[in-house]
C-alpha positions as semicolon CSV with decimal commas, in nm:
position;residue;x (nm);y (nm);z (nm)
1;M;4,765;5,569;-6,471
2;K;4,841;5,428;-6,779
3;S;4,898;5,051;-6,849
4;Y;4,988;4,881;-7,197
5;E;4,892;4,515;-7,315
6;I;5,041;4,350;-7,611
7;I;4,752;4,285;-7,866
8;W;4,956;4,040;-8,083
9;E;5,297;3,993;-8,199
10;K;5,462;3,833;-8,501
11;E;5,780;3,648;-8,605
12;Y;5,854;3,641;-8,983
13;K;6,159;3,391;-8,991
14;D;6,253;3,445;-9,361
15;G;6,344;3,815;-9,223
16;Y;6,652;3,856;-9,040
17;A;6,538;4,188;-8,884
18;N;6,230;4,456;-8,934
19;C;6,403;4,825;-8,968
20;R;6,099;5,070;-8,981
21;V;5,733;5,070;-8,998
22;K;5,425;5,234;-9,149
23;T;5,042;5,177;-9,165
24;D;4,806;5,266;-9,425
25;S;4,446;5,388;-9,453
26;K;4,280;5,067;-9,317
27;N;4,520;5,002;-9,061
28;N;4,707;4,741;-9,228
29;I;5,108;4,758;-9,127
30;I;5,361;4,740;-9,380
31;A;5,771;4,686;-9,252
32;C;6,072;4,733;-9,420
33;G;6,408;4,557;-9,320
34;L;6,626;4,292;-9,474
35;D;6,626;3,895;-9,499
36;H;6,896;3,652;-9,438
37;E;7,002;3,644;-9,775
38;Y;7,135;4,048;-9,727
39;R;6,815;4,171;-9,963
40;G;6,592;4,409;-9,865
41;L;6,249;4,302;-9,752
42;V;5,867;4,451;-9,743
43;I;5,626;4,274;-9,521
44;K;5,257;4,356;-9,520
45;Y;5,019;4,267;-9,244
46;D;4,614;4,329;-9,192
47;K;4,523;4,491;-8,879
48;N;4,495;4,142;-8,684
49;G;4,849;4,037;-8,785
50;N;4,799;3,815;-9,108
51;L;5,043;3,832;-9,392
52;L;4,895;3,949;-9,703
53;W;5,224;3,986;-9,884
54;D;5,598;4,001;-9,863
55;D;5,899;4,107;-10,114
56;H;6,252;4,001;-10,105
57;T;6,439;4,281;-10,327
58;L;6,783;4,388;-10,456
59;P;6,836;4,661;-10,700
60;K;6,813;4,507;-11,026
61;A;7,204;4,592;-11,121
62;F;7,297;4,378;-10,835
63;I;7,096;4,064;-10,897
64;K;7,323;3,904;-11,101
65;K;7,667;4,027;-10,917
66;L;7,563;3,975;-10,578
67;V;7,811;3,768;-10,382
68;H;7,834;3,642;-10,049
69;I;7,948;3,846;-9,797
70;S;8,117;3,610;-9,497
71;A;8,142;3,889;-9,230
72;K;7,956;3,834;-8,953
73;R;7,608;4,037;-8,892
74;N;7,728;4,128;-8,560
75;N;7,857;4,459;-8,711
76;K;7,699;4,803;-8,678
77;F;7,363;4,791;-8,823
78;L;7,472;5,053;-9,099
79;G;7,791;4,901;-9,150
80;N;7,948;4,739;-9,462
81;S;7,835;4,395;-9,453
82;F;7,507;4,385;-9,618
83;G;7,248;4,606;-9,765
84;S;6,908;4,667;-9,601
85;L;6,568;4,885;-9,657
86;L;6,604;5,164;-9,382
87;D;6,278;5,378;-9,380
88;I;5,941;5,376;-9,550
89;A;5,662;5,584;-9,602
90;V;5,284;5,521;-9,708
91;D;5,095;5,815;-9,943
92;S;4,761;5,912;-9,967
93;E;4,651;5,605;-10,217
94;D;4,807;5,377;-9,978
95;N;5,115;5,316;-10,217
96;I;5,402;5,221;-10,056
97;I;5,802;5,358;-10,097
98;V;6,091;5,249;-9,912
99;V;6,448;5,349;-9,909
100;G;6,778;5,177;-9,875
101;S;7,151;5,111;-9,929
102;F;7,285;4,828;-10,120
103;Y;7,693;4,762;-10,175
104;D;7,803;4,672;-10,532
105;S;7,967;4,301;-10,572
106;S;8,309;4,473;-10,478
107;G;8,213;4,577;-10,151
108;K;8,349;4,913;-10,204
109;Y;8,087;5,138;-10,351
110;C;7,750;5,184;-10,180
111;I;7,413;5,295;-10,387
112;V;7,096;5,420;-10,264
113;Y;6,784;5,240;-10,382
114;V;6,433;5,355;-10,369
115;K;6,122;5,124;-10,432
116;K;5,777;5,212;-10,469
117;Y;5,492;4,904;-10,454
118;S;5,105;4,955;-10,521
119;P;4,898;4,833;-10,207
120;D;4,889;4,488;-10,333
121;G;5,265;4,465;-10,381
122;N;5,297;4,488;-10,711
123;A;5,640;4,711;-10,820
124;I;5,555;5,033;-10,974
125;W;5,878;5,132;-10,992
126;E;6,255;5,145;-10,848
127;K;6,554;5,385;-10,863
128;T;6,900;5,383;-10,778
129;L;7,085;5,699;-10,685
130;N;7,449;5,753;-10,644
131;P;7,495;6,109;-10,519
132;F;7,834;6,031;-10,404
133;L;8,102;5,726;-10,444
134;Y;7,944;5,608;-10,122
135;S;7,600;5,680;-10,039
136;Q;7,374;5,582;-9,800
137;S;6,975;5,675;-9,749
138;T;6,814;5,609;-9,411
139;G;6,510;5,863;-9,427
140;I;6,227;5,902;-9,651
141;D;5,866;6,082;-9,620
142;V;5,593;6,214;-9,867
143;D;5,415;6,537;-9,885
144;A;5,037;6,586;-9,923
145;Q;5,083;6,608;-10,325
146;D;5,270;6,263;-10,254
147;N;5,571;6,405;-10,358
148;I;5,893;6,153;-10,206
149;F;6,221;6,283;-10,000
150;I;6,473;6,085;-9,910
151;A;6,760;6,200;-9,686
152;G;7,094;6,029;-9,595
153;F;7,501;6,091;-9,655
154;G;7,754;6,018;-9,854
155;G;8,105;6,094;-9,964
156;T;8,463;5,906;-10,028
157;I;8,686;5,687;-9,817
158;I;8,993;5,844;-9,956
159;P;9,028;6,114;-9,899
160;P;8,793;6,099;-9,596
161;S;8,453;6,314;-9,691
162;V;8,080;6,286;-9,574
163;K;7,804;6,526;-9,656
164;G;7,436;6,504;-9,584
165;F;7,144;6,520;-9,867
166;V;6,809;6,578;-9,914
167;I;6,675;6,487;-10,254
168;K;6,302;6,542;-10,382
169;L;6,196;6,253;-10,602
170;S;5,878;6,285;-10,832
171;K;5,595;6,054;-10,721
172;H;5,557;5,927;-11,111
173;N;5,889;5,766;-11,211
174;G;6,135;5,845;-10,936
175;R;6,270;6,143;-11,129
176;I;6,521;6,374;-10,897
177;I;6,339;6,690;-10,893
178;W;6,600;6,862;-10,677
179;K;6,905;6,790;-10,475
180;R;7,077;6,969;-10,159
181;V;7,393;6,871;-10,042
182;S;7,515;7,027;-9,667
183;R;7,892;7,126;-9,734
184;K;8,058;7,242;-9,378
185;L;8,434;7,299;-9,446
186;G;8,652;7,101;-9,260
187;K;8,386;6,883;-9,125
188;F;8,133;6,564;-9,179
189;T;7,797;6,626;-9,214
190;G;7,475;6,388;-9,254
191;F;7,114;6,338;-9,245
192;T;6,933;6,031;-9,083
193;S;6,582;6,179;-9,110
194;V;6,354;6,385;-9,321
195;V;5,979;6,507;-9,262
196;A;5,786;6,691;-9,529
197;L;5,571;6,966;-9,468
198;E;5,313;7,148;-9,662
199;D;5,534;7,383;-9,806
200;D;5,899;7,276;-9,645
201;V;6,110;6,977;-9,536
202;V;6,297;6,936;-9,264
203;A;6,592;6,704;-9,207
204;S;6,778;6,630;-8,901
205;G;7,107;6,473;-8,867
206;F;7,493;6,538;-8,734
207;L;7,818;6,778;-8,784
208;S;8,090;6,585;-8,689
209;E;8,467;6,638;-8,630
210;R;8,713;6,437;-8,497
211;N;8,436;6,205;-8,381
212;D;8,271;6,468;-8,204
213;Y;7,887;6,498;-8,305
214;E;7,668;6,777;-8,301
215;L;7,310;6,771;-8,375
216;L;7,209;6,979;-8,716
217;I;6,893;7,067;-8,778
218;T;6,828;7,220;-9,154
219;K;6,482;7,354;-9,345
220;F;6,457;7,335;-9,726
221;G;6,181;7,483;-9,918
222;G;6,059;7,628;-10,240
223;R;6,059;7,505;-10,580
224;I;6,411;7,395;-10,599
225;G;6,472;7,298;-10,222
226;M;6,624;7,630;-10,101
227;K;6,773;7,610;-9,766
228;K;6,567;7,835;-9,527
229;N;6,671;7,760;-9,178
230;E;6,944;7,585;-9,003
231;V;7,009;7,514;-8,629
232;I;7,356;7,322;-8,514
233;K;7,302;7,214;-8,108
234;K;7,588;7,179;-7,916
235;T;7,521;6,843;-7,795
236;T;7,699;6,526;-7,834
237;V;7,376;6,336;-7,970
238;L;7,353;6,089;-8,279
239;P;6,976;6,170;-8,405
240;A;6,789;5,909;-8,516
241;K;6,436;6,021;-8,645
242;I;6,238;6,362;-8,655
243;V;5,881;6,376;-8,670
244;D;5,628;6,681;-8,697
245;M;5,437;6,774;-8,409
246;K;5,163;7,022;-8,538
247;G;5,437;7,265;-8,662
248;N;5,687;7,175;-8,359
249;Y;5,925;6,911;-8,429
250;V;6,069;6,615;-8,215
251;V;6,403;6,461;-8,254
252;V;6,477;6,142;-8,087
253;G;6,841;5,969;-8,093
254;Q;7,134;5,847;-7,859
255;A;7,344;6,090;-7,630
256;E;7,686;6,039;-7,562
257;E;7,875;6,135;-7,328
258;T;8,013;5,921;-7,050
259;G;7,772;5,643;-7,177
260;Y;7,488;5,631;-7,408
261;S;7,147;5,739;-7,315
262;H;6,810;5,792;-7,435
263;Y;6,731;6,133;-7,574
264;L;6,444;6,345;-7,687
265;L;6,441;6,702;-7,795
266;K;6,121;6,920;-7,909
267;M;6,151;7,241;-8,080
268;N;5,929;7,482;-8,226
269;S;5,868;7,584;-8,577
270;N;6,177;7,838;-8,529
271;F;6,443;7,509;-8,427
272;A;6,422;7,692;-8,062
273;T;6,425;7,442;-7,772
274;I;6,081;7,397;-7,581
275;W;6,226;7,135;-7,386
276;E;6,478;6,856;-7,382
277;E;6,499;6,497;-7,232
278;K;6,796;6,236;-7,142
279;G;6,655;5,881;-7,022
280;M;6,739;5,535;-6,935
281;E;7,076;5,368;-7,055
282;G;7,037;5,300;-7,472
283;G;6,949;5,494;-7,761
284;L;6,643;5,558;-7,951
285;Y;6,601;5,473;-8,342
286;D;6,226;5,615;-8,378
287;A;5,918;5,808;-8,270
288;A;5,565;5,836;-8,327
289;I;5,279;6,126;-8,235
290;L;4,974;5,923;-7,994
291;E;4,745;6,189;-7,930
292;G;4,929;6,445;-7,833
293;N;5,206;6,261;-7,660
294;I;5,528;6,079;-7,819
295;V;5,586;5,716;-7,847
296;V;5,955;5,587;-7,881
297;T;6,144;5,260;-7,916
298;G;6,506;5,186;-7,911
299;K;6,757;4,999;-7,739
300;I;6,813;4,957;-7,368
301;A;7,050;4,803;-7,109
302;K;6,807;4,480;-7,048
303;D;6,766;4,179;-7,254
304;E;6,392;4,293;-7,326
305;Y;6,248;4,492;-7,618
306;Y;6,129;4,824;-7,524
307;A;5,895;5,102;-7,633
308;G;5,805;5,447;-7,403
309;L;5,552;5,692;-7,369
310;Y;5,607;6,072;-7,293
311;D;5,419;6,359;-7,205
312;G;5,430;6,566;-7,529
313;N;5,391;6,925;-7,347
314;T;5,684;6,838;-7,059
315;G;5,888;6,566;-7,241
316;K;5,834;6,350;-6,924
317;K;5,814;5,994;-6,898
318;I;5,467;5,867;-6,854
319;L;5,516;5,492;-6,937
320;D;5,791;5,212;-7,000
321;M;5,666;4,910;-7,242
322;F;5,858;4,609;-7,201
323;L;5,785;4,349;-7,524
324;G;5,933;4,057;-7,391
325;K;6,284;3,905;-7,408
326;L;6,518;3,924;-7,732
327;V;6,466;3,629;-7,952
328;S;6,855;3,612;-7,961
329;G;6,928;3,616;-7,618
330;G;7,126;3,896;-7,644
331;K;7,368;3,726;-7,874
332;D;7,302;3,955;-8,172
333;I;7,374;4,294;-8,087
334;N;7,125;4,414;-8,390
335;D;6,818;4,240;-8,166
336;W;6,644;4,554;-8,057
337;M;6,358;4,737;-8,189
338;K;6,417;4,977;-8,472
339;G;6,083;5,136;-8,596
340;I;5,743;5,252;-8,439
341;T;5,405;5,401;-8,571
342;V;5,064;5,425;-8,456
343;D;4,767;5,331;-8,627
344;K;4,416;5,532;-8,701
345;E;4,266;5,346;-8,395
346;G;4,550;5,498;-8,141
347;N;4,741;5,130;-8,147
348;I;5,114;5,120;-8,151
349;I;5,302;4,921;-8,367
350;V;5,687;4,858;-8,290
351;V;5,910;4,633;-8,520
352;G;6,278;4,506;-8,483
353;G;6,448;4,205;-8,372
354;A;6,732;4,005;-8,540
355;P;6,766;3,724;-8,637
356;V;6,392;3,693;-8,678
357;A;6,208;4,002;-8,837
358;K;5,993;4,107;-8,546
359;T;5,686;4,278;-8,524
360;V;5,431;4,357;-8,228
361;K;5,091;4,562;-8,190
362;I;5,009;4,723;-7,812
363;R;4,736;4,874;-7,681
364;I;4,780;5,156;-7,419
365;K;4,492;5,147;-7,149
366;E;4,376;5,366;-6,873
367;E;4,352;5,189;-6,549
368;G;4,054;5,154;-6,437
369;I;3,870;5,130;-6,750
370;T;3,765;4,837;-6,969
371;E;3,862;4,742;-7,304
372;E;3,499;4,848;-7,433
373;G;3,581;5,200;-7,250
374;Q;3,342;5,135;-6,913
375;E;3,449;5,195;-6,583
376;E;3,534;4,881;-6,371
377;K;3,239;4,820;-6,128
378;P;3,368;4,752;-5,733
379;S;3,261;4,421;-5,593
380;E;2,997;4,407;-5,361
381;T;3,248;4,449;-5,115
382;G;3,324;4,792;-5,234
383;E;3,634;4,709;-5,306
384;K;3,805;4,599;-5,671
385;E;3,777;4,235;-5,764
386;S;4,105;4,078;-5,600
387;F;4,374;3,916;-5,802
388;I;4,205;3,571;-5,769
389;E;3,897;3,657;-5,879
390;A;4,033;3,827;-6,181
391;L;4,246;3,525;-6,258
392;I;3,911;3,298;-6,241
393;K;3,699;3,508;-6,449
394;F;4,020;3,524;-6,715
395;F;4,033;3,156;-6,703
396;K;3,645;3,126;-6,717
397;K;3,629;3,384;-7,054
398;L;3,932;3,195;-7,201
399;F;3,780;2,829;-7,164
400;G;3,426;2,926;-7,293
401;M;3,300;2,897;-6,933
402;S;3,020;3,115;-6,803
């Protein structure tokens, strides 16, 4: 039987919300999101939760043109009220690359913004991209050579048009190496996430017609990113994230049928379904792999933060993790966990929150196993110690009494 404990949690009050998170080779934690001034936010903690550095950033072209947007933040998270850094990657040298979307001063146009940092927080380069008049990028990953891949969608409002895109960027300066656009006659397409493999990249997204959504998974590869494989899954799902699982793929998101529910899908390398699961009310926004199992985070229909653990072989839920009450008390619809990752020690880091940027570090435990990995000894009566005995022991340890 598995259980969990919160190791530490942090609230960065100069941030409005964290969105995604990664760790580096030293188990430092880097999260991205947005601050209270509608700027992109990057914060880096060490493994113990000490703040190492932070950065509040805008595309250079927008710094002098930014105007205050009076609309309330209680819009959809990817709505048109603000700009935000929406995903993050860490390369083999612990450099940090973030991607997001920002509106210009008129509020009519949206661009993609990519920024690369050194491990100590200095900017290496930044780049703005506008593959369409209106462009959003919500996914980023790096391959073994530290090339950068971003995924998103864009188009025009009048006439209405939305197309998904995947772009490969040079690690040296952000130069575009190739760009691929998903075109489906009479339908909207979009990519929300991308995972980089040894020779290919796989993007997950949506195919939409008249507000009906289907799951779109596409593989690109080769020197110029040609399309290698694609599947359209006839299910009403808004996908949020795709992750690699040793040659298989896991997609998480939000199923929309009679209501909203957690959605998980595992596919093999040819995109054939291995298993598919729908869970509790709400939606999933991110996933990571932990020792062959899957950890997820997202929304639930409770006034609490949430993460979950699923069996990687069967898709069955192993553990629900409730991570404390929402800081907004449920008054801010963006107040939920949006990012999750696993460090090299097997700890789970979850980020989100609103109107503060929240980070939580969690440890999964086996019942009957202590933190040092030794089996708990029974008491002299042959039974495990009682709750009262355990409580007394806890307070003695807390106050330094032997």
